[in-house]
RODO-2510 file (C-alpha; in nm, 4 decimals, decimal comma):
residues 155
     n   res          X          Y          Z
     1     m     5,4741    10,9533     4,0730
     2     l     5,5940    11,2654     4,2569
     3     a     5,8105    11,0449     4,4761
     4     k     5,9861    10,9210     4,1616
     5     l     6,0246    11,2729     4,0209
     6     f     6,1639    11,4068     4,3485
     7     p     6,3389    11,1191     4,5294
     8     r     6,4208    11,1626     4,8977
     9     s     6,7784    11,0516     4,8378
    10     l     6,9987    11,0333     4,5333
    11     d     7,1306    10,6835     4,4843
    12     n     7,1649    10,4290     4,2088
    13     s     6,8279    10,2617     4,2696
    14     y     6,6030    10,2612     3,9652
    15     s     6,2722    10,0812     3,9190
    16     g     6,1769    10,2016     3,5709
    17     y     6,2268    10,0209     3,2439
    18     k     6,5904     9,9655     3,1423
    19     i     6,5257    10,0905     2,7880
    20     a     6,4784    10,4390     2,9361
    21     l     6,8417    10,4258     3,0512
    22     w     6,9549    10,3484     2,6967
    23     i     6,7372    10,6243     2,5534
    24     l     6,8805    10,8770     2,7988
    25     g     7,2325    10,7624     2,7083
    26     l     7,1584    10,8076     2,3383
    27     v     7,0065    11,1535     2,3886
    28     i     7,2956    11,2624     2,6110
    29     a     7,5510    11,1463     2,3544
    30     l     7,3671    11,3201     2,0713
    31     r     7,3284    11,6448     2,2666
    32     a     7,6919    11,6408     2,3750
    33     l     7,7971    11,5910     2,0137
    34     q     7,5684    11,8718     1,8946
    35     s     7,6974    12,1059     2,1637
    36     t     8,0595    12,0279     2,0865
    37     l     8,0060    12,0835     1,7136
    38     i     7,8425    12,4199     1,7800
    39     i     8,1235    12,5292     2,0120
    40     v     8,3968    12,4103     1,7733
    41     n     8,2353    12,4926     1,4383
    42     g     7,9348    12,7135     1,5088
    43     y     7,9329    12,8870     1,1729
    44     t     7,8768    12,5711     0,9684
    45     t     7,6312    12,4297     1,2220
    46     a     7,4234    12,7481     1,2373
    47     i     7,3969    12,7626     0,8580
    48     g     7,3591    12,3885     0,7875
    49     a     7,1702    12,2421     1,0821
    50     d     6,9753    12,5481     1,1956
    51     g     6,9196    12,7237     0,8634
    52     i     7,0308    13,0626     0,9907
    53     p     7,1397    13,2836     0,6979
    54     l     7,4630    13,4095     0,8544
    55     d     7,5942    13,5170     0,5131
    56     t     7,3327    13,7937     0,5050
    57     y     7,4425    13,9543     0,8345
    58     p     7,7265    14,1968     0,9059
    59     p     8,0410    14,0359     1,0536
    60     d     7,9812    14,1801     1,4020
    61     a     7,6263    14,0395     1,4071
    62     v     7,7560    13,6989     1,2939
    63     q     8,0154    13,7026     1,5725
    64     t     7,7473    13,7886     1,8297
    65     i     7,5154    13,5134     1,7045
    66     l     7,7962    13,2566     1,7123
    67     a     7,9009    13,3646     2,0623
    68     l     7,5420    13,3303     2,1889
    69     f     7,5108    12,9887     2,0244
    70     a     7,8377    12,8760     2,1854
    71     i     7,7306    12,9992     2,5295
    72     g     7,3958    12,8190     2,4949
    73     s     7,5748    12,5073     2,3763
    74     l     7,8085    12,5147     2,6741
    75     w     7,5055    12,5135     2,9038
    76     r     7,3583    12,2243     2,7045
    77     l     7,6896    12,0368     2,7233
    78     l     7,7026    12,0821     3,1013
    79     f     7,3409    11,9637     3,1240
    80     s     7,4471    11,6560     2,9251
    81     v     7,7305    11,5939     3,1709
    82     l     7,4780    11,6171     3,4537
    83     g     7,2590    11,3653     3,2684
    84     a     7,5569    11,1313     3,2326
    85     i     7,6260    11,1592     3,6067
    86     v     7,2632    11,0706     3,6763
    87     l     7,2841    10,7785     3,4348
    88     i     7,6048    10,6439     3,5875
    89     r     7,5708    10,7179     3,9590
    90     y     7,2350    10,8685     4,0626
    91     r     6,9711    10,6752     3,8693
    92     s     6,7015    10,7603     4,1213
    93     a     6,7090    11,1088     3,9618
    94     m     6,6357    10,9724     3,6115
    95     p     6,2723    11,0909     3,6009
    96     l     6,3766    11,4342     3,7307
    97     i     6,6496    11,4892     3,4697
    98     l     6,4160    11,3695     3,1938
    99     a     6,1362    11,5972     3,3186
   100     l     6,3801    11,8893     3,3190
   101     m     6,4770    11,8062     2,9596
   102     v     6,1084    11,8038     2,8598
   103     l     6,0535    12,1339     3,0401
   104     q     6,3602    12,2891     2,8738
   105     f     6,2426    12,1859     2,5266
   106     l     5,8890    12,3133     2,5808
   107     a     6,0135    12,6408     2,7301
   108     a     6,2500    12,6893     2,4345
   109     q     5,9618    12,6273     2,1925
   110     l     5,7478    12,8822     2,3759
   111     l     6,0312    13,1322     2,3746
   112     s     6,0883    13,0695     2,0025
   113     w     5,7232    13,1430     1,9405
   114     f     5,7623    13,4917     2,0916
   115     i     6,1171    13,5522     1,9631
   116     p     6,1534    13,3425     1,6476
   117     l     6,4827    13,2736     1,4736
   118     v     6,5079    13,3750     1,1100
   119     r     6,5638    13,0497     0,9210
   120     v     6,6000    12,9534     0,5571
   121     g     6,4129    12,6432     0,4414
   122     t     6,3459    12,3476     0,6695
   123     p     6,6722    12,2888     0,8533
   124     p     6,7473    11,9331     0,9695
   125     g     6,8321    12,0489     1,3222
   126     v     6,4650    12,1168     1,3922
   127     i     6,3715    11,7606     1,2952
   128     v     6,6570    11,6096     1,4980
   129     n     6,5495    11,8091     1,8040
   130     l     6,1868    11,6957     1,7639
   131     i     6,3009    11,3336     1,7475
   132     q     6,5118    11,3877     2,0596
   133     f     6,2104    11,5392     2,2349
   134     g     5,9971    11,2386     2,1439
   135     l     6,2633    11,0025     2,2771
   136     i     6,2897    11,2025     2,5998
   137     v     5,9124    11,1879     2,6552
   138     v     5,9127    10,8111     2,5954
   139     a     6,2067    10,7679     2,8347
   140     l     6,0313    10,9813     3,0972
   141     v     5,7157    10,7701     3,0816
   142     l     5,9176    10,4472     3,0954
   143     s     6,1257    10,5738     3,3873
   144     l     5,8110    10,6538     3,5859
   145     m     5,6615    10,3084     3,5284
   146     n     5,7549    10,0148     3,7487
   147     r     5,8990     9,7138     3,5711
   148     r     5,7036     9,3936     3,5972
   149     v     5,9063     9,1266     3,7674
   150     n     5,8461     8,7668     3,6590
   151     e     5,7720     8,5257     3,9395
   152     s     6,0553     8,3058     3,8107
   153     q     6,2985     8,5932     3,8671
   154     m     6,1806     8,6362     4,2260
   155     a     6,2631     8,2766     4,3239
***
C-alpha cells in the first residue's frame, strides 16, 4: 500500500479501479468551480454557501474576510490543477493526491474546531464539502485496490 501511495516514479500507470479516476475528475471539477466562484464572487458565496453573516461586519472586516477566502481559494484552485495533471499524465500519483485531499480536509476540520467560523443556519457549502470528502475517501480506497482482471481479458 505504501508503494502505491509513494510511487518510485511518476508515470501514467494505474492499477486501481477506473471509477476512482472519474470520481477524482468530478471532485476536481467541483473544487475548481467552487474556487473560481469564490475568487470572482466571494461576497455572495461567503453569505450563501458558507453562511457567513458578512452584512453584520464593518466594510474593512468584510474586505479582509473576502481577501482571505480568495487567497485560500487560489490555493485550492492550484491544488485542483495539480489533481488534473495527475489525472491526465501522472496516474501513478492518484493515491497520493487523494490522500493529500483527505489530509487537507481533516486538517481543516481540526483547525475549524479550534478556530470556528461564525455561521448563520446550516449553509449548503458544509454539506457539499462533506459529500466531496466522502467521494474522495471512496476514490482513495478504490485507487489503492488492484482491479481484478478476467481470464478472458488476459488471453
